[in-house]
Backbone bond lengths (Angstrom), bond angles and torsions (degrees), N, CA, C in turn:
res aa  C-N    CA-C-N  psi(-1)  N-CA   C-N-CA  omega(-1)  CA-C   N-CA-C  phi
1 M - - - 1.393 - - 1.606 109.97 -
2 N 1.340 111.19 129.25 1.455 120.38 -177.93 1.503 116.55 -113.46
3 K 1.281 123.75 145.58 1.439 125.67 178.78 1.518 111.42 -120.15
4 Y 1.309 120.53 131.33 1.401 127.12 -175.99 1.513 107.41 -126.93
5 Q 1.422 112.84 153.05 1.474 121.58 177.04 1.407 106.57 -113.65
6 I 1.401 119.11 107.19 1.449 122.56 177.33 1.463 111.06 -118.53
7 S 1.289 119.53 112.33 1.522 125.77 171.42 1.528 106.02 61.38
8 G 1.328 120.64 35.10 1.477 122.39 -177.18 1.391 120.85 77.66
9 I 1.459 109.96 7.60 1.500 115.55 178.83 1.577 107.68 -113.09
10 S 1.308 114.92 126.05 1.441 122.96 179.59 1.538 110.42 -75.85
11 V 1.283 120.35 123.74 1.405 123.18 -179.30 1.507 111.49 -122.12
12 I 1.253 121.90 118.57 1.475 128.97 176.16 1.511 108.20 -97.64
13 L 1.313 115.45 122.75 1.523 121.70 177.82 1.483 111.35 -106.71
14 A 1.337 121.02 130.12 1.464 124.14 176.06 1.491 106.04 -127.21
15 V 1.282 116.21 134.71 1.418 120.93 177.47 1.533 112.50 -109.42
16 S 1.261 118.75 134.05 1.518 119.03 -179.50 1.544 102.79 -139.61
17 M 1.307 110.97 170.33 1.443 124.55 176.92 1.466 110.20 -108.12
18 V 1.254 120.44 121.27 1.482 126.10 178.96 1.458 114.55 -129.73
19 G 1.335 117.48 107.34 1.437 122.54 178.19 1.567 109.62 69.17
20 G 1.365 118.67 32.17 1.372 120.24 -178.41 1.565 113.99 82.40
21 V 1.251 116.85 0.60 1.473 119.44 -178.80 1.479 112.19 -114.24
22 Q 1.249 116.80 125.45 1.520 119.96 -178.68 1.513 110.95 -78.40
23 T 1.345 115.36 123.70 1.400 123.37 -173.73 1.441 119.41 -131.00
24 S 1.289 119.92 136.61 1.549 121.88 -175.09 1.566 105.85 -108.83
25 Y 1.333 113.07 144.83 1.428 120.70 179.99 1.585 106.70 -127.63
26 G 1.297 117.55 137.08 1.475 119.19 178.20 1.548 107.31 -115.01
27 W 1.355 112.74 137.03 1.404 116.56 173.84 1.659 109.86 -122.96
28 W 1.246 115.01 126.43 1.425 121.29 178.93 1.599 109.71 -87.92
29 T 1.285 114.09 109.76 1.433 118.42 -179.81 1.563 114.59 -76.98
30 D 1.346 114.63 -25.58 1.473 115.82 -173.61 1.467 113.76 -90.86
31 Q 1.365 120.36 -8.06 1.390 122.84 177.24 1.515 109.62 -160.51
32 T 1.187 122.76 165.21 1.429 132.35 179.86 1.525 111.51 -76.39
33 A 1.274 117.41 125.89 1.558 119.54 177.17 1.489 112.14 -162.33
34 P 1.260 120.30 153.20 1.414 120.70 -173.26 1.542 110.70 -73.71
35 V 1.261 111.13 172.20 1.511 118.70 -178.04 1.526 108.05 -115.56
36 W 1.345 115.28 128.50 1.409 120.57 -176.88 1.602 110.71 -114.74
37 P 1.318 118.29 114.48 1.439 119.08 172.70 1.547 113.87 -67.40
38 V 1.296 119.68 129.59 1.461 127.31 -177.85 1.474 111.24 -118.93
39 Q 1.330 116.35 120.85 1.437 119.08 -178.55 1.615 109.82 -78.23
40 M 1.314 115.19 132.11 1.448 121.96 -177.22 1.523 109.25 -103.47
41 P 1.234 119.00 158.10 1.475 119.18 174.04 1.520 112.58 -64.88
42 Y 1.363 113.96 135.48 1.445 118.11 178.39 1.547 114.64 -133.78
43 E 1.241 113.36 131.35 1.494 121.15 -175.36 1.551 106.13 -111.23
44 A 1.324 114.25 125.21 1.469 117.38 175.49 1.483 111.01 -69.36
45 P 1.389 117.50 147.88 1.478 119.12 -179.19 1.559 112.58 -60.21
46 P 1.251 118.55 149.18 1.400 121.13 -177.43 1.579 114.73 -57.13
47 K 1.200 125.55 144.05 1.476 125.84 173.56 1.534 116.57 -64.24
48 N 1.232 116.85 142.72 1.607 115.36 175.18 1.540 109.44 -58.57
49 Q 1.287 108.36 133.44 1.393 117.33 176.81 1.499 111.26 -83.03
50 D 1.395 121.54 145.99 1.386 122.55 176.94 1.499 113.22 -57.51
51 V 1.341 119.01 129.87 1.366 120.53 -178.61 1.603 107.77 -107.46
52 P 1.357 114.69 124.02 1.466 118.64 -176.79 1.546 111.66 -58.45
53 D 1.388 111.57 139.76 1.469 118.92 176.37 1.498 112.21 -69.32
54 V 1.311 119.43 108.91 1.397 123.65 -174.44 1.659 110.87 -109.51
55 S 1.383 112.43 7.31 1.325 115.16 -173.80 1.610 110.30 -77.37
56 I 1.325 116.78 148.50 1.464 123.09 -179.73 1.491 111.21 -91.82
57 P 1.286 118.23 122.91 1.508 121.94 -176.64 1.503 106.55 -67.71
58 P 1.322 117.21 153.51 1.447 119.77 175.66 1.468 113.59 -66.70
59 N 1.295 120.94 152.07 1.432 126.41 180.00 1.455 111.91 -70.36
60 T 1.353 117.04 138.61 1.502 117.66 179.54 1.567 105.52 -124.91
61 N 1.311 122.26 6.99 1.446 125.11 -178.16 1.481 105.49 -91.83
62 P 1.363 119.20 151.85 1.524 118.70 172.87 1.507 107.81 -57.90
63 L 1.333 112.19 155.36 1.494 119.88 -178.35 1.563 107.13 -82.43
64 S 1.395 105.88 139.24 1.493 109.56 172.09 1.490 112.52 -75.63
65 P 1.367 119.15 169.23 1.455 119.02 175.67 1.479 113.84 -53.97
66 E 1.328 116.17 -39.08 1.477 120.88 -177.62 1.478 108.82 -68.27
67 E 1.363 118.29 -37.93 1.532 120.67 178.44 1.499 111.83 -68.55
68 I 1.336 112.18 -34.66 1.531 113.33 175.86 1.446 113.41 -64.24
69 K 1.301 115.81 -39.16 1.478 122.58 176.29 1.609 109.65 -61.68
70 R 1.196 107.84 -45.07 1.532 113.91 179.28 1.503 112.75 -63.05
71 A 1.414 116.08 -41.20 1.450 113.96 175.02 1.428 118.90 -69.81
72 E 1.365 117.09 -29.92 1.382 119.08 172.84 1.534 112.47 -66.18
73 A 1.286 118.02 -37.87 1.410 121.57 -179.06 1.575 107.53 -65.07
74 L 1.343 117.49 -25.35 1.551 119.41 -178.03 1.550 110.45 -72.46
75 L 1.286 119.27 -24.81 1.427 123.12 -170.41 1.503 112.38 -56.05
76 P 1.374 125.66 -46.26 1.442 124.28 174.64 1.424 115.76 -63.03
77 L 1.402 119.45 -23.99 1.419 127.49 -175.96 1.541 113.00 -80.47
78 L 1.309 118.31 -4.07 1.380 125.67 175.69 1.496 113.54 -68.95
79 E 1.317 114.06 -4.41 1.437 123.16 175.33 1.548 109.93 -132.44
80 G 1.306 115.74 130.67 1.479 118.76 178.46 1.551 108.64 117.06
81 K 1.437 109.20 -166.95 1.457 114.37 -171.43 1.496 114.44 -62.54
82 Q 1.317 117.41 -24.25 1.491 123.79 -173.41 1.472 110.86 -100.59
83 E 1.320 119.52 13.04 1.557 120.37 -172.57 1.525 110.12 -62.19
84 F 1.312 118.20 -41.15 1.429 118.80 -175.37 1.595 110.05 -70.33
85 W 1.251 115.57 -35.59 1.483 120.67 176.32 1.510 107.09 -65.75
86 A 1.288 122.45 -39.96 1.411 124.44 -174.31 1.562 107.36 -73.90
87 M 1.346 117.13 -34.94 1.471 117.24 176.34 1.532 114.31 -66.87
88 G 1.347 109.94 -32.64 1.484 119.04 178.74 1.490 110.11 -66.06
89 E 1.337 113.49 -40.84 1.468 118.88 -177.49 1.616 112.44 -68.23
90 F 1.338 112.00 -37.04 1.547 116.05 170.61 1.509 112.17 -60.68
91 V 1.350 112.66 -42.28 1.532 119.68 -179.88 1.561 106.32 -60.46
92 H 1.307 121.48 -45.57 1.418 125.29 -176.88 1.606 109.07 -67.00
93 L 1.345 115.61 -37.51 1.478 118.97 176.89 1.589 111.18 -60.83
94 G 1.366 111.21 -35.13 1.430 115.77 175.06 1.488 112.56 86.62
95 E 1.360 111.96 -171.31 1.485 121.74 177.80 1.502 113.96 -48.55
96 P 1.247 122.83 -43.12 1.366 123.18 -176.63 1.586 113.23 -60.58
97 S 1.367 118.40 -14.55 1.512 116.98 177.58 1.559 107.49 -92.44
98 V 1.219 121.92 0.15 1.568 121.39 177.07 1.522 111.65 -50.49
99 P 1.363 119.09 -52.18 1.452 116.32 -178.02 1.487 114.69 -52.22
100 V 1.320 117.32 -30.69 1.504 119.20 178.83 1.497 109.63 -84.03
101 L 1.230 119.70 -39.53 1.481 128.04 179.43 1.543 112.27 -55.43
102 V 1.439 111.66 -48.12 1.481 109.15 -176.03 1.501 114.17 -70.52
103 K 1.338 119.28 -7.12 1.427 118.88 169.79 1.463 110.32 -60.41
104 A 1.319 122.58 -28.20 1.413 122.77 -173.89 1.606 108.61 -70.21
105 L 1.316 114.12 -19.15 1.514 117.52 -178.45 1.491 113.34 -65.84
106 T 1.321 118.33 -8.37 1.453 126.35 -177.51 1.469 114.31 -119.45
107 M 1.305 115.76 2.23 1.483 123.23 177.61 1.518 112.05 -74.56
108 P 1.337 118.80 151.60 1.495 121.87 -174.77 1.533 112.63 -62.00
109 S 1.217 123.08 -31.96 1.484 125.48 -169.49 1.538 105.84 -79.86
110 Q 1.390 114.54 125.69 1.455 122.43 179.04 1.653 103.62 -66.22
111 R 1.185 114.12 -41.30 1.570 116.15 -176.14 1.489 108.13 -61.90
112 I 1.346 121.62 -42.61 1.365 123.60 179.07 1.580 113.62 -57.90
113 R 1.429 111.35 -46.06 1.361 119.75 -176.85 1.619 111.43 -64.31
114 Y 1.331 109.45 -43.95 1.580 115.32 178.09 1.587 107.16 -60.64
115 N 1.382 114.07 -50.23 1.533 109.61 -176.11 1.441 111.99 -66.31
116 A 1.305 124.45 -30.44 1.408 122.11 174.14 1.360 117.34 -60.92
117 I 1.374 117.58 -38.17 1.460 120.83 167.44 1.524 116.01 -61.23
118 E 1.270 115.84 -43.07 1.521 120.53 -178.77 1.638 104.15 -65.80
119 T 1.368 119.50 -41.99 1.430 118.02 179.66 1.516 113.09 -58.79
120 L 1.362 112.93 -46.23 1.516 116.47 175.77 1.576 110.35 -54.93
121 S 1.252 119.23 -39.21 1.436 122.19 177.16 1.551 109.39 -63.28
122 M 1.387 115.77 -49.20 1.454 118.14 -178.30 1.507 117.15 -61.67
123 M 1.395 112.81 -32.78 1.492 117.52 -179.09 1.582 111.70 -96.85
124 K 1.402 113.74 4.70 1.474 117.73 -179.87 1.477 114.43 50.38
125 G 1.395 107.43 46.58 1.558 114.95 -177.55 1.554 116.24 -81.40
126 V 1.352 111.70 78.55 1.421 119.57 -174.30 1.554 110.42 -56.81
127 S 1.337 121.33 -35.93 1.409 123.56 179.87 1.473 114.20 -62.92
128 G 1.359 114.06 -8.18 1.498 117.56 -177.54 1.594 111.35 -95.02
129 V 1.326 111.98 -1.85 1.509 115.77 -172.03 1.493 106.92 -61.01
130 P 1.294 125.13 -49.78 1.544 120.45 -177.59 1.435 111.84 -52.05
131 A 1.342 125.88 -39.53 1.412 127.54 -178.05 1.516 108.05 -72.12
132 L 1.265 120.79 -34.41 1.529 130.62 173.36 1.449 106.33 -55.04
133 L 1.360 116.74 -55.87 1.478 119.86 -178.10 1.419 115.95 -61.41
134 T 1.406 115.89 -36.32 1.452 122.39 -178.87 1.578 102.88 -64.75
135 T 1.303 121.01 -43.73 1.408 123.04 177.80 1.580 112.40 -60.49
136 A 1.303 117.20 -45.07 1.458 122.08 178.62 1.457 111.06 -58.96
137 K 1.285 117.97 -40.56 1.532 118.98 -176.78 1.513 115.39 -81.51
138 E 1.404 115.52 -9.85 1.485 120.71 -176.69 1.483 112.42 -67.61
139 P 1.310 119.73 111.97 1.552 121.33 -175.39 1.527 112.48 -67.93
140 N 1.344 115.65 -21.42 1.463 116.92 -176.45 1.512 112.85 -92.09
141 E 1.337 115.29 -2.22 1.484 122.05 173.97 1.382 111.37 -74.39
142 I 1.365 125.77 151.19 1.458 127.90 172.89 1.487 110.48 -67.34
143 P 1.341 120.01 147.79 1.441 124.33 -173.11 1.650 107.34 -61.11
144 R 1.332 116.45 -44.22 1.460 115.24 -177.29 1.551 114.07 -55.65
145 V 1.369 118.60 -36.98 1.378 120.41 -179.43 1.525 109.44 -75.38
146 R 1.326 115.71 -41.42 1.463 120.88 -179.75 1.580 107.13 -58.90
147 E 1.290 117.68 -51.76 1.372 116.41 -177.75 1.474 121.09 -61.55
148 H 1.453 113.77 -34.35 1.440 121.12 172.91 1.506 110.25 -67.40
149 A 1.261 118.15 -39.85 1.569 120.60 176.51 1.423 108.22 -58.57
150 L 1.356 122.86 -49.52 1.407 120.41 -178.66 1.490 114.35 -65.31
151 R 1.285 117.08 -36.19 1.461 122.77 -178.57 1.565 113.83 -64.40
152 V 1.433 110.98 -41.54 1.444 113.40 178.16 1.582 112.56 -76.73
153 A 1.360 117.88 -35.23 1.460 121.24 175.36 1.511 112.02 -58.33
154 I 1.300 118.32 -36.63 1.442 120.80 -179.35 1.487 110.92 -75.04
155 R 1.344 118.76 -35.71 1.473 121.17 174.79 1.578 109.46 -64.99
156 L 1.377 119.15 -34.42 1.397 118.50 -176.41 1.510 114.50 -82.36
157 D 1.365 114.32 -44.15 1.467 116.07 -171.62 1.625 104.58 -154.83
158 P 1.274 118.40 79.22 1.470 123.45 -173.52 1.579 111.38 -59.22
159 A 1.374 115.17 -31.40 1.475 115.99 -170.28 1.616 108.97 -64.58
160 K 1.235 115.99 -20.31 1.518 115.66 -176.85 1.484 115.33 -94.75
161 T 1.375 116.23 2.02 1.402 122.13 -170.47 1.595 118.50 -92.89
162 P 1.358 118.49 -16.36 1.514 114.14 -175.08 1.497 117.02 -56.07
163 E 1.276 118.26 -36.66 1.469 124.70 177.56 1.519 109.34 -55.70
164 A 1.338 113.47 -53.13 1.509 114.78 -179.92 1.481 112.97 -63.32
165 I 1.284 118.12 -30.31 1.465 121.98 -179.29 1.447 108.02 -70.13
166 E 1.320 119.07 -38.24 1.520 125.03 175.91 1.474 110.81 -63.57
167 V 1.232 118.54 -43.80 1.514 124.50 -179.94 1.565 108.29 -59.29
168 M 1.399 111.38 -54.26 1.482 118.02 -173.70 1.507 108.87 -64.74
169 A 1.358 116.10 -32.18 1.532 121.27 -173.87 1.566 106.79 -64.82
170 R 1.397 122.45 -22.13 1.479 126.32 177.61 1.538 114.48 -99.69
171 D 1.276 113.75 9.26 1.490 114.14 -170.71 1.613 104.88 -78.49
172 L 1.383 107.65 153.90 1.496 113.77 178.10 1.495 113.41 -69.50
173 N 1.323 120.29 -20.37 1.349 122.65 -175.90 1.546 113.86 -83.49
174 P 1.355 123.29 112.72 1.510 117.11 -174.13 1.507 111.63 -63.49
175 S 1.345 122.15 -26.47 1.421 120.38 175.64 1.521 112.94 -63.69
176 V 1.264 114.16 -34.98 1.509 116.83 -179.44 1.449 108.36 -78.22
177 R 1.354 121.81 -33.21 1.561 122.76 175.40 1.529 105.02 -65.79
178 K 1.311 123.16 -41.66 1.402 122.18 -174.70 1.529 110.96 -66.47
179 A 1.363 117.02 -37.18 1.438 119.56 179.85 1.555 110.44 -65.48
180 A 1.349 113.63 -38.11 1.503 117.68 175.24 1.530 111.15 -60.22
181 A 1.374 113.44 -51.01 1.462 120.91 -178.23 1.541 111.08 -58.03
182 F 1.294 114.54 -40.08 1.512 117.75 -175.55 1.591 113.61 -77.80
183 E 1.234 113.38 -43.44 1.421 118.97 -178.93 1.516 117.74 -72.73
184 A 1.342 111.84 -16.31 1.501 118.41 179.38 1.424 110.33 -65.17
185 R 1.370 123.04 -29.10 1.348 126.08 179.86 1.605 116.01 -59.46
186 Y 1.375 113.32 -19.30 1.412 115.90 176.20 1.518 118.09 -98.49
187 V 1.394 110.09 12.65 1.536 121.48 176.47 1.522 104.98 -108.84
188 R 1.337 117.07 93.20 1.441 119.27 -177.49 1.608 110.18 -80.13
189 Q 1.342 115.18 72.55 1.427 122.31 179.45 1.496 108.28 -140.01
190 K 1.328 113.99 143.99 1.462 119.47 176.82 1.531 112.53 -57.62
191 A 1.339 113.20 -29.36 1.504 116.33 -172.99 1.481 116.15 -57.97
192 V 1.395 116.84 -26.31 1.440 119.64 -178.31 1.553 113.30 -81.98
193 I 1.347 119.61 -18.48 1.451 121.19 -176.09 1.552 110.94 -61.25
194 P 1.268 120.49 -48.64 1.547 121.82 177.82 1.449 111.13 -68.11
195 I 1.316 121.01 -18.18 1.487 120.41 175.03 1.529 108.58 -78.91
196 L 1.302 119.18 -36.64 1.437 123.94 -176.02 1.443 112.43 -72.65
197 I 1.330 119.01 -49.65 1.416 123.85 -174.20 1.579 113.72 -47.09
198 P 1.358 121.09 -48.08 1.411 117.31 -178.83 1.615 109.58 -68.00
199 M 1.284 116.63 -20.67 1.492 119.65 -176.74 1.578 110.90 -72.36
200 V 1.339 114.36 -12.85 1.471 118.30 178.81 1.524 110.82 -65.48
201 T 1.323 114.70 -26.50 1.459 117.47 178.10 1.501 116.54 -101.58
202 D 1.341 112.79 24.32 1.576 119.27 178.01 1.538 111.33 -60.01
203 D 1.307 114.85 146.00 1.410 120.62 -178.83 1.540 111.05 -58.10
204 E 1.398 115.36 -37.51 1.422 122.15 -175.96 1.575 104.73 -89.83
205 R 1.368 110.76 125.63 1.505 117.73 -173.27 1.465 111.59 -66.63
206 F 1.351 117.66 -34.60 1.500 119.21 -176.52 1.584 110.35 -72.75
207 V 1.401 117.10 -23.21 1.406 116.49 177.52 1.542 105.55 -79.98
208 A 1.254 117.31 -37.44 1.532 118.66 -179.26 1.463 109.47 -63.03
209 L 1.365 116.10 -46.61 1.439 115.90 -179.60 1.500 117.29 -62.43
210 S 1.420 110.07 -37.68 1.456 113.00 174.18 1.553 115.67 -59.29
211 A 1.355 113.12 -40.70 1.441 118.54 175.91 1.543 112.44 -60.82
212 L 1.330 110.38 -43.13 1.551 114.72 -178.30 1.485 111.40 -65.12
213 H 1.365 121.80 -43.62 1.393 122.66 176.22 1.560 111.73 -61.38
214 S 1.307 120.52 -40.13 1.362 122.02 178.19 1.619 111.72 -60.84
215 L 1.326 109.49 -39.99 1.481 114.59 -176.91 1.528 107.78 -66.63
216 W 1.368 120.02 -41.99 1.394 124.75 -177.62 1.614 105.89 -65.45
217 I 1.305 118.24 -41.18 1.456 120.14 -179.21 1.696 112.95 -66.62
218 L 1.316 113.09 -39.54 1.369 117.47 -179.26 1.571 116.59 -78.58
219 T 1.300 117.10 -30.97 1.429 123.73 -169.76 1.554 112.54 -112.14
220 R 1.309 115.46 -25.13 1.449 120.46 -176.58 1.653 110.53 55.27
221 H 1.387 113.96 24.11 1.464 118.68 179.42 1.570 108.04 -82.87
222 E 1.288 111.30 130.94 1.532 118.63 -176.03 1.574 105.48 -102.12
223 T 1.377 118.29 117.21 1.378 117.78 172.62 1.506 114.21 -100.22
224 E 1.311 117.08 -177.46 1.542 115.91 176.28 1.505 111.91 -60.06
225 F 1.430 116.55 150.94 1.361 115.52 -173.34 1.580 110.53 -73.45
226 H 1.275 114.96 131.80 1.533 123.65 -179.76 1.560 104.64 -137.76
227 D 1.270 112.77 148.64 1.458 124.02 176.99 1.462 111.85 -84.06
228 W 1.284 115.04 72.19 1.566 120.73 -168.07 1.611 103.73 -69.69
229 D 1.195 126.34 -33.13 1.428 130.98 -178.70 1.502 111.74 -55.49
230 T 1.290 119.61 -41.42 1.504 125.05 -177.16 1.499 109.40 -109.85
231 S 1.343 118.93 20.22 1.469 120.86 -172.98 1.579 110.46 -77.39
232 T 1.339 118.27 156.64 1.368 123.23 165.87 1.537 110.68 -96.16
233 K 1.351 113.88 176.99 1.473 117.90 176.36 1.529 109.18 -62.09
234 Q 1.330 119.80 -46.00 1.412 124.51 -179.13 1.600 111.69 -60.77
235 D 1.320 115.58 -37.52 1.456 118.06 172.71 1.479 111.64 -60.40
236 R 1.359 117.22 -47.80 1.502 120.08 -176.32 1.537 109.73 -67.40
237 V 1.255 116.76 -33.83 1.485 117.74 -179.79 1.547 110.35 -64.55
238 A 1.311 113.22 -41.41 1.537 115.33 178.83 1.497 111.75 -71.71
239 W 1.324 116.08 -37.77 1.487 120.16 178.39 1.522 114.70 -71.31
240 S 1.254 116.06 -28.62 1.472 121.15 -175.94 1.582 110.34 -63.85
241 S 1.396 116.29 -24.03 1.454 118.06 -174.06 1.536 108.79 -65.15
242 E 1.298 114.04 -22.98 1.571 117.25 179.42 1.538 104.37 -67.57
243 W 1.321 121.41 -44.69 1.543 121.57 179.78 1.500 107.44 -63.34
244 V 1.350 119.21 -43.18 1.411 122.32 -173.35 1.529 109.56 -63.34
245 E 1.305 116.20 -47.70 1.517 121.09 173.12 1.478 113.60 -57.77
246 W 1.335 117.27 -44.73 1.518 117.10 -177.80 1.509 109.92 -68.07
247 W 1.353 117.55 -34.72 1.539 116.02 -179.24 1.461 110.36 -71.34
248 I 1.356 118.19 -37.26 1.469 118.03 176.95 1.511 113.91 -59.05
249 A 1.274 117.77 -42.58 1.475 126.97 178.72 1.389 113.89 -69.61
250 N 1.367 119.88 -28.79 1.448 120.66 -166.88 1.566 114.23 -122.58
251 K 1.296 116.15 -3.58 1.528 115.12 -173.12 1.541 115.84 -62.69
252 D 1.395 115.80 -29.75 1.439 121.39 178.17 1.552 113.95 -71.31
253 I 1.244 112.56 -23.15 1.502 114.90 -169.13 1.573 107.45 -118.72
254 F 1.234 115.89 -12.48 1.510 118.29 -173.75 1.508 112.68 -68.99
255 E 1.234 120.40 138.91 1.473 128.03 170.34 1.511 111.26 -129.75
256 I 1.322 112.50 140.82 1.520 117.53 -178.66 1.569 105.60 -62.18
257 P 1.378 113.98 125.34 1.532 112.12 178.96 1.576 112.24 -69.77
258 V 1.360 110.22 162.99 1.443 116.79 177.75 1.478 109.72 -67.66
259 P 1.372 117.32 135.52 1.517 116.86 -177.65 1.534 112.98 -59.66
260 Q 1.272 113.94 143.79 1.471 117.75 -179.82 1.610 108.66 -74.62
261 R 1.343 114.91 135.87 1.427 117.18 176.88 1.477 112.05 -79.80
262 S 1.269 108.56 139.46 1.538 115.56 177.07 1.500 113.81 -62.25
263 K 1.331 117.86 140.84 1.466 122.08 177.86 1.501 112.50 -59.15
264 R 1.261 113.90 -29.58 1.495 115.49 -178.51 1.507 113.26 -70.80
265 S 1.344 115.80 -32.03 1.455 119.39 -178.42 1.613 112.48 -81.66
266 S 1.294 115.49 -9.86 1.483 117.21 -174.92 1.483 109.52 -91.11
């Protein structure tokens, strides 16, 4: 705000932005006078200039003996202050480094095992899916690592995952069963339907509801109205017979429907 003395009259000028237009207002402090908005020249900020692509594409060539040694030296670094750098190095080495990276899935550190799974996801290491599924089915592995292994395997190659989903669906840990029930909705194959139907009667309600929602998403089958959210195990056992009867009658002709398009994308 600036103050000027013009012919004995004090003038205070204030500049503001209104609706993208720079405007000046004048107030006469020594006498009463109207205020006139005045449009000032306005220049839009310069457009962003094209920035050249300087990223380095992932390696697609087989690793040399030196590169294999380097990749093996990165494995312990998947935990600690340099873990993100080590993950990025594996991503740069690309798919050829997967045979080395999957060794981390059996290392003692939980953090290393989890970060190895995340690295396979980042590099889209499809060849690592069998190792991920082995980890997902391992009963002695912690649930957090098993769940992440299944999640990444489904994103990379869902066709290979129904067996792991079936194993996890029978696990003693309800968190593992819930992960199987939830992630199954992203596997658009008939093989997961008979896995999900028995899970509707699971002792844990959140497991049962996850299985039910996956069934609805995959089949779009509408049953009689039931209050599943407040149901007991006895309720779910009785109601699940509708799903069993439907599957027996339709399993030979049923096909997974085409996914519904989001309204935002239309």
